[in-house]
N, C-alpha and C positions, 0 to 999 in steps of 0.2 A: 919718428913722430908717433906719439902715443895718442890713441883715440880715447874717447870717453869710456868705452868698454873695449878691452883689448881684442883686436881682430874684428870688431863690429863693423859690418859694411852692408849696405842695402843694395845687393847686387842687382844691376840692371833695373833698378826701380824706375818706373815711369812717373812723371809729374801728375798723371791722372790719379795715382794712388792716393795722394794727399790733397787733391784739388777740392776747394770749397765749392758747394753747389752754385753759389752766386757767381763764382769765377767761371765755372763751366757754362752757365747760362750766358754770361756776358761775352765769353769767348765765342760761343756759337752765334750770338747776335753780331759781333764785329765781323766774323767770317762771312756774314751775309751782306755786308755793305759792298756794293759793286765798286771796284776800282780803288778801294782804300789802301790795300797793300801796295798796289802799283804806285800810288801817289807818294806814299811814305818812302818806298825804295828809291823813287826818282829824286826826291828831296835829299836823301842820303847821298846819292851819287853826285848831287850838285854841291856837296861840301858841308852839309849840316853836321854829320858825324865827325868829319875830319877837323872841323873847327873846334868841336868839343874836346877831342883828343889833344889838339894842340894847346888848348887852354890848360888842361890838367897837366900835360907834360911840362909846360913852362912855369906853372904857378904852384905845383904840388911836388911831393917827394914820393918817388916810386920805392916801395918796400921790397925787401929781399933778405937773403941770409945775413947781410951786413947792415941792414936798415930795419930796426925794430924786428929782430928775428923771431921773437915770441909770437907777435901778431901775424907775421908772415907764415910761421909754421901752423898756426890755427887755421889760416886761410887755406893752406894745402890740405890740412886734415879734413875739413868739412867737405871739400870736393872729393876726396878719397872715400869718405863715408857714403856719399851719394853715387859712388862709382863713376865719377867723371874724370877722365884723364887730362882733358885740356883745361888747365887752370888759368883763369884770366890774370892779367897784371893787376896789382893792388897798389893804390895810391892813398896817401894821407894829405889832407889839405887843411889849412888854418881857417877854420870856421868855428865860432863860439857857440854852436848849436849841435847837440848830440844827434847825429844822423849818419846815414850811409846810403849809397845808391849804386845801381849798376846801369851803365850806359853803353851804347855801341851795339847796333843790331848785328853787324857782321862779325866783329871780333870784340866782345864785351870787355869792359874794364870795371873793376870795383873801386869805389872811392869812399873812404871813411873820413869823417870830420875829426879834427884833433880833439874836440871836446868829448866826443864819444870814447876815444881811447883813454882820455884822462879820467872819465867818470867810472868806466866799467872795469870790473875784475875779469880774470881770464875766462871763467865759464860764461860770463855775460857777453864778452866780446866774441866768444865762439858762437853764441846764439845769434848775434847780429850777422856774423859772416856766413853762418848756415842759412839764415834767411835770404841773404843775397845770392848764395849758391842755388837756392830754390828757384829764384827768378831766372837764373841761367838755365837750369834744367828744364824749366817750364817754357822757355823761349818767350818770356814776357817782354824782352827789351824792345822788340819792334813796335809794339803798341804803346809802350812808354814813350818812344820817340814820336809816334803820331800824336799823342796827347800833348807833349811839349811843344810841338809845332803849332797845334791849334790854339793852345793857351797863349802863345806868343803872338799869333796872328790876330787873335780876337775873333768874335763871332760874326763880325760884319763882312769878313773876307770870304769869298766863295772860290774854292779850288776848282778850276775848269773841269777836271776829270770827274768830279763828283757833283757837277752842276745839276740842280733839280732835287738833290737830297737836302733835307732840313739840317743845316750845319749845326744849329744849336742842339738838335737832338743827337747828332753824331758826337758832339763834345760831351753832352750829358752821358751818353752811353760809354764813352771812353773813361770819364771820371768814375762812373759806376764800376766799370771793369777794373780800373786801377785799385780802387778800394777793395774789391773782391780778391784781386791778385795778392794783396797784402795778407789777407786772411789765409790764403793757401800757403804762403811762404812762412807764416807763423807756425803752421803745422809742420812744414819741412824742418824748421829750426828745432821744434820739439823732438822730432824723430832723430835728428842728428845728435843733439845733446843728450838724448835719453832722459830729459828732465823738463817736462812742461812748465814746472814752477819757475825754473830759471828763465824761461822765455817771458813769463808773466812779470817776474821781478825786473827783467830788463826793460820791459814796456813801462813799468812804474818809474824806474830811475830816469829813463829818457823823458818821460812826461814831467817829472819833478825837477830834473836837473840837480839832483842831490845825491850824496853818498848813500849806498844801500843800507848801511848800518843804522841809520836814523829813520828808516821807513818801515812800515809794517805791511807785509804783503796781504795778510788776512783783511785788514781794513780796506786796502785797495780793491780786493776782490768783492767785498761787500758794496763798495762804491760802484763797481761795475754792474752789480745786480740792480742797484737803484737807478743807474743811468738807463739800463735796458728796459726796465719794467715800470719805473716810477713815473708819477705825474699824470696829468690829464691828457686828453686827446690833443689839445693845443700844444702841450709840452712835447709830445711825440712828434707832432708836425714840425715844431721848431727845430728839433734835433735832426729830422730828415732834411729840412731845407738847408741846415748848416752842412750836413753831409754831402749834399749835392754839389757843393762848390769846393771840396777839398780832395786831395789826391790820396790821403790816408784815412782810414777809419779812426775814430777817437780811440786812444790807447785803452781806456776802460772797456770799450766794446770789443776790442781785439782780444783782451784777456778773457772776457766772458765767453766769446765765441770759441776760443781755443780750449778752454776747460770743458765746455759743453761737448766738444768733439771727443775729448779724452774720456769723459764720462760715458759716451756712447759705446765705448769699447773698440772703436776703430784704431785708436793709437796703439793699444796693446796688440791688436791683430797684425798691424803692419810691422811694428817693432819685432814681432815674433816671426816675421818672414812671409806672411801671407799678404800679397799685394800684387797689383797690376804691374807687369814688366813691359819694358820698351818693346814695341811691335805688337802688343796685345790690345792697344787702345781702340775704342770704337770711333767712328768718324764724327768729327765735331759738327758738321753740317746737319747730321741726323738729329741733333738736339736743338735746332733753331726754333721749333715750336715750343719747347720747354722754356727757351729764353724769353719768348714773347709773354708767356704766361707768368714767368717769374717777375718780370718788370711790371706788368699790368697789375698783378696782385699786390706787389710791394707798394706801388704808388697809391692804388685805390684804397687799400686797407687803411693807410694813415689818414687820407683825406676823409674817408667815411667816418672815422672816429671824431673828426672835427665838425662834420656836417657841411663841409665846403665842397665845391666842385673841384675836380682835378685841375691843377694849374696848367697853363698853356704849354710850357716846356715838357712836363712829364706826360701830359695827354698826347702831345705830338709824338713823343718817343714811343709810347705804348701803341698808338695807332700805326706808326710806321713799322714797328716790329711785327705787327699782325699781318702786314701785307706780304704777298707771295713774291719775294725777291730772290 
């Protein structure tokens, strides 16, 4: 199996090396929720994860050396580049939307939609699979499971073990974390492919649903700048309110965030071998105070621009994160 650069491997790299600051803050916030991990693990024990696995096993095709071997080899390559020996099973399912996901907190599996394989060339498929490998390395799957449970249950149901906590705020925090986790794994994809522009081009194609040859990446990146900085305070508020209810950041924002990180010099430093290794990470709980400040500043800045008071859901989240839990 040939890697993007012969012999290139990020030995013992920790997910903390490429972690987006918003991901770090959100992870610290989630770690401070009493009982959340226990609730999620109990629901998994009750059959949630088993049902998901059964659905994919019965309605999808498991890839391997004799089933789409090129894509299967790419899948193995990206895990080798991140120095991960345990490679999850890879499935393809018939869905006409270009997407991929990683599920299963105990033993994750990666699922790619058929439209994604149809649209993307080899280097772009490698970027998607590297993104999913980043989720595995970062152990994101447990909280993704938590978010899926809460989205399916709705905000009116109160889990007994977290009774007394603002469930709407927990859901908001999980959605914020999920979006931040995607930004981290875009960085992982850039490091694995050794080509951040490939990651941006992949985001553009997934957003457009069109062949890469007819799209202009420079125009897409200019659009990303307009989305991030353009418009009035009301426009920025509208964008934030849209973001609050989606699991993925807007593709143009993801591209802009990734290239800002590359321009900071961090990408070159890590690709050159200077990065945090597994076992060297600082404790997540030590960053809980930074988490509260991150969310409070994010929400209040946008609302200040519009002259409005902070909305009830975001105010509740900021106040709750400030409490000593």
